[in-house]
N, C-alpha and C positions, 0 to 999 in steps of 0.2 A: 398488570399498569398498563397506564391508556392510549393510546394511539398518537397523543400530546406527550409524551415518555418514549418512549420509540420511538417518534423520531429524534429528541433530544439527546437522546443517547446516538442514535446513528450522527448522525450529524454534526460528534464533537470527534468519535471512531474517526468516523473519516477528513475531515479538518486535521487531526490532528495523524495520521498514517497519511493526507497527501502534505503536508510540510517534511516526510520522512520520509516521500518518493523524494518531494525535490533539492533536498539533500542530498542524496545519493545518487539523486542523477547529476545534480549541477557540481556534484563528485567526478559522477563519471567525466562527462562531458573535458573535463580539465583533461584525461585521460587521453584526449580521444586520437590519429596520430594527428602531425601536420594538414598535410592538405585538407581533412576530414573536418575540419574547427574550419572550412572557411563552410562548411555547411549544419553549424550548428544546431544551425533552428529545423535544419530535414531529420535529422536523426534526435535532439531530446524528445521528443513526439516516439518512436518507435523503443524510447529506452524507460518513456514515461508508464506504456503503455505495462509492455512487460514486465514493468516492476508494481504496476495497476494491479496487472491478472496475476501475479504471486500474492504481495499485498493483499489480496483481495482472497485468497486461500486461507490467509495465516491466519483473517480475524475471526474469519468461516471456520474453520475448528476452532479456535479457541472457546469463542462464541461457544459452538455446542460444549465443547467439554464444559468448559465454567458456571452452562446453566442447563446445563443435562436432563435434569433434573421437573424445569420448569419446557420443554418440548414445545409451545407452544409462542413466548414469547421471544425462546430464539428462536424460532421458523420467523416471523415477522420483521425480529431487530432486523435483521439475513436478509433478508428481503430489500427492507429502507434501504437499507447496506451495499446490495445487491446494484439498488440501482441509479445509486449516487454514484460507485463509483465507474457504472459503465454507463454513465453519458460522460460524467465529467473527462475520465479519458477514455470514452471513448474503446473500447472495450467492445472484439466480437461476442456477435449469439452466436458463433456457430459449432461450440464448442469447442473448439482447440486452449483451450484455457481450461479444462478440464483434466490435464496429463499433470501438474499440479496437487492434484485432491490425490491425484496416484501417490504421489514421493509419500515420505513420513520421514526424511531427512534432513540437516541442510546441506549435506553435500550434495543429495539430490536435488533440492532445490540449484542448488545452485550450478554442476553439472543444466540442467534443464536451460536455466537463464539465462548460461552466456551463451546457451548453443544457439537459444533464440534471441539471441542480441547479435549474435554474430552475425548468423540467419539476418533480419533486421538490416545492418546502417553495411551488411556484403564484405565486413575486413577483421581478419581475428586479427587483434589486434592486442601483446600481452600486455603492455601498463596498465589499459583499461582491464583484463580481468585477474588481473591482479589487483586491480586497485575493486573491485567488486565482490574481490574473494576479502577481501579484508573491510570493506564500509559493507557485507550484510550478516552479521553478522550480530551488532551495534543497530544494522535495522531492527531486523524481528525481533530483538529485545524489546526495541524501542517500541517497535506492535503494539508485543505481547501485553508492553508495562500500560500500555493506553487502553486496550482493550479490553485488558483488567481493571480499569477506570473504568473503562464506560458499563460495563458491567455493575461495578458497587460505589461509586463515587454517588454522591447525594446530587436533587438536580439540579439548586442553587447552586452548589462547584463546577458543574459543569457547566451551566450556563453562561457562569461568567469565563471559563475558562476558552470558553467559546467570542462572546464579547470582546478579550481584548487583543482575538484573532483574524476580527474582525471589523475591526475598528481605527479604522487609517491613520498612521504612525503611531501605533501598539503592534509588540507584538513577545511580546510579555508570555509565559504559556503559566 
């Protein structure tokens, strides 16, 4: 696979995951405590960053599983994807996100993400955590589905979806 193919697959996966992150972030923000709603723009950043870290690890893990027999392409795709996530979500480069790589179940992911979100927004709010619990599985399923699509769909289909997402006034999938 040539580098342009890898970039296209990474771009598709990144845009699809970004959409999933944005949807979950918007849902979570509506469950912030009332005083915190005034700080919505400030609180969205840490929510996006934490979701970005977790989603990044979900994609990485799934790429390695799907392309196990093609280590070179899996590595190339993961590197391009890492750059996209790091730049867009301002992911830390200090290794703090590596904790997600040690986890193996959705429950462990949820516990770690909940802890990080509480630390980031400096408040434990049960409705927010309940919404996170409700929204995390559908988000994960969407991310895994998009990862498979990024790895298997023909390039012209991926390009078509990217164009639909990036063309002003179009929100088609």
